C-alpha positions in Angstrom: -0.1 0.0 -0.1 1.2 3.5 -1.0 1.7 6.3 1.9 1.8 10.0 0.5 5.8 10.1 1.6 6.6 7.1 -1.0 6.1 10.0 -4.0 9.0 10.8 -5.8 10.1 13.2 -8.2 11.7 12.4 -11.2 13.4 14.9 -13.7 15.1 13.9 -16.9 15.6 15.3 -20.5 13.0 13.9 -22.9 14.2 14.6 -26.5 16.2 17.5 -25.1 13.8 19.2 -23.1 13.4 18.8 -19.5 10.1 16.5 -18.1 9.3 16.0 -14.5 7.2 13.5 -12.9 5.4 12.7 -9.8 5.8 8.9 -9.3 3.7 6.5 -7.2 3.4 3.1 -7.0 0.3 2.8 -9.4 0.5 6.3 -10.6 2.7 8.6 -12.9 1.5 12.1 -13.2 3.4 14.9 -15.0 4.3 18.1 -13.4 3.6 21.2 -15.6 5.1 24.8 -15.2 2.7 27.6 -14.6 4.6 29.9 -16.6 7.9 29.2 -18.9 9.5 25.8 -18.4 11.3 23.8 -16.1 15.1 23.5 -15.5 17.2 22.3 -12.7 21.0 22.1 -12.4 23.9 24.7 -12.3 22.4 27.1 -15.1 18.9 26.6 -13.9 17.8 30.4 -13.2 14.1 31.2 -12.9 13.1 27.9 -14.4 14.8 26.0 -11.3 12.8 28.4 -9.1 9.7 27.3 -11.4 10.6 23.8 -10.7 10.9 24.6 -7.0 7.7 25.9 -6.8 6.1 23.2 -8.4 7.7 20.6 -6.3 7.0 22.2 -3.2 3.8 22.7 -3.7 3.0 19.3 -4.9 5.0 17.8 -1.9 3.1 20.0 0.9 -0.2 20.5 -0.6 0.0 24.4 -0.8 2.3 27.1 -2.6 5.1 27.8 -0.4 6.7 31.5 -0.1 8.3 32.6 -3.0 11.6 33.2 -1.0 11.5 29.3 -0.1 11.1 28.4 -3.7 14.5 30.5 -4.2 16.2 28.7 -1.6 15.2 25.2 -2.7 16.2 26.1 -6.5 19.9 27.2 -5.0 20.5 24.7 -2.3 18.8 21.8 -3.9 18.2 21.8 -7.8 21.5 24.0 -8.8 23.1 21.1 -7.4 21.8 17.9 -9.0 22.7 16.4 -12.2 21.9 18.4 -15.3 20.4 15.7 -17.2 18.3 13.8 -14.8 17.2 13.8 -10.7 15.1 11.9 -8.4 13.6 13.3 -5.0 11.7 11.8 -2.3 8.8 13.6 -1.2 9.5 13.2 2.2 13.1 14.7 1.7 11.3 17.6 0.4 8.9 18.0 3.0 11.6 17.9 5.7 13.5 20.4 4.0 10.6 22.5 3.7 10.1 21.9 7.7 13.6 23.2 8.4 13.2 26.2 6.0 9.5 27.4 6.6 8.7 26.9 10.1 5.0 25.9 10.9 
């Protein structure tokens, strides 16, 4: 049986374009940017902040503060390899709890 924290986020390049998925035991759902595109790695820029917003929103169920998105992009997404990444939902939420106290 799947629990919410078993969700993982997978980013990969498909035909040279970034694609990001939320994966659970029985389902795979693409995450879509609200504006522009997603990116990760050292040169992600604003597209990395957009990806951070989408991941943090999906992981915690509500949109986090803009500052948290920028910090997640800088501290986490900037450091993952440029061709692919895998992040666990519980890891994303643990980071968010440290940065945005309840």
